[in-house]
C-alpha positions in Angstrom: 81.2 96.1 105.8 84.3 97.3 103.6 86.0 100.6 103.8 88.1 102.6 101.3 91.7 103.6 101.1 92.6 106.9 102.3 96.0 108.9 102.0 97.6 110.2 105.3 99.4 113.2 104.9 102.1 114.1 107.6 104.2 117.3 108.1 107.8 116.8 109.4 110.3 119.4 110.0 113.7 118.9 108.7 115.8 121.8 109.4 115.7 125.7 108.7 116.4 128.0 105.5 119.3 130.3 105.8 116.8 133.2 107.1 116.1 130.7 110.1 112.4 129.8 109.0 111.6 125.8 109.3 111.9 123.7 106.3 108.8 121.0 106.1 109.0 117.3 104.7 105.7 115.9 103.3 105.1 112.2 103.6 102.1 110.3 102.6 101.0 107.0 103.7 97.9 104.9 102.2 95.4 103.5 104.9 93.2 100.8 103.3 90.0 99.7 104.8 89.0 103.2 106.1 85.1 103.8 106.8 84.2 107.3 106.0 81.3 108.9 107.7 79.8 112.0 106.3 79.2 114.4 109.0 77.2 117.8 108.9 78.0 121.0 107.0 77.3 124.5 107.6 77.9 128.0 105.8 80.1 130.4 107.4 78.5 133.1 109.2 81.6 135.6 109.2 80.7 138.7 107.1 84.3 138.4 105.6 83.2 134.8 103.9 80.0 135.3 102.5 80.4 131.9 100.2 82.4 129.7 102.9 81.4 126.5 104.0 82.7 123.9 106.5 82.6 120.3 105.7 83.0 117.7 108.7 83.4 114.0 108.2 84.4 111.3 110.2 87.0 108.2 109.3 87.2 105.2 111.3 90.4 103.6 111.2 90.8 99.8 110.9 92.4 97.8 114.0 95.2 96.4 111.4 96.5 100.3 111.0 99.6 100.7 113.4 98.6 103.2 115.6 100.7 106.6 115.9 99.8 110.2 116.9 97.5 112.0 114.1 98.0 115.4 115.6 98.5 118.0 112.8 97.9 115.5 109.9 95.8 115.5 106.8 93.9 113.0 105.4 92.8 113.0 101.7 89.5 111.4 100.6 88.7 111.6 97.0 91.2 114.1 96.2 90.2 116.6 99.2 92.4 117.6 102.4 90.7 117.3 105.5 92.4 118.5 108.6 92.6 115.9 111.6 91.2 117.6 114.7 92.8 116.9 117.9 94.8 113.8 118.3 92.4 110.8 118.6 93.3 107.6 120.3 92.1 104.1 119.5 89.5 102.4 121.8 91.0 100.4 124.6 90.0 98.2 127.4 87.4 95.8 126.2 85.8 93.9 123.4 84.4 96.1 120.4 83.1 94.0 117.9 84.0 95.9 114.6 87.2 95.7 112.4 87.9 99.7 113.3 89.0 101.0 116.7 90.0 104.8 115.9 87.5 107.2 115.4 89.2 110.2 113.9 87.3 113.7 113.2 87.7 115.5 110.2 87.2 119.3 108.9 87.8 121.0 105.9 86.8 124.6 105.3 86.3 126.3 101.9 85.6 130.0 100.7 
């Protein structure tokens, strides 16, 4: 099996504006060999979003990627940015027989 490259997007606060609002800096990191698993999609049920959909995917990161927290990150796959759900951690404590050891749930809402 061979994965595909994805772009990991982080936001880091680096100061405040003159009005006291936080300023954010966006950084991007390419992670190679990530397996992408399509999840389920669903239509939004709220009456205020009649054309809304939710798309879910799972990204499986390779062991070679130096782990750091993904809380608040986004992942770009084929030009679409998905939000990382939670703060996933790598599998630990035992033999796992694959190249991938971090399962990252993703979500995108549109409409």
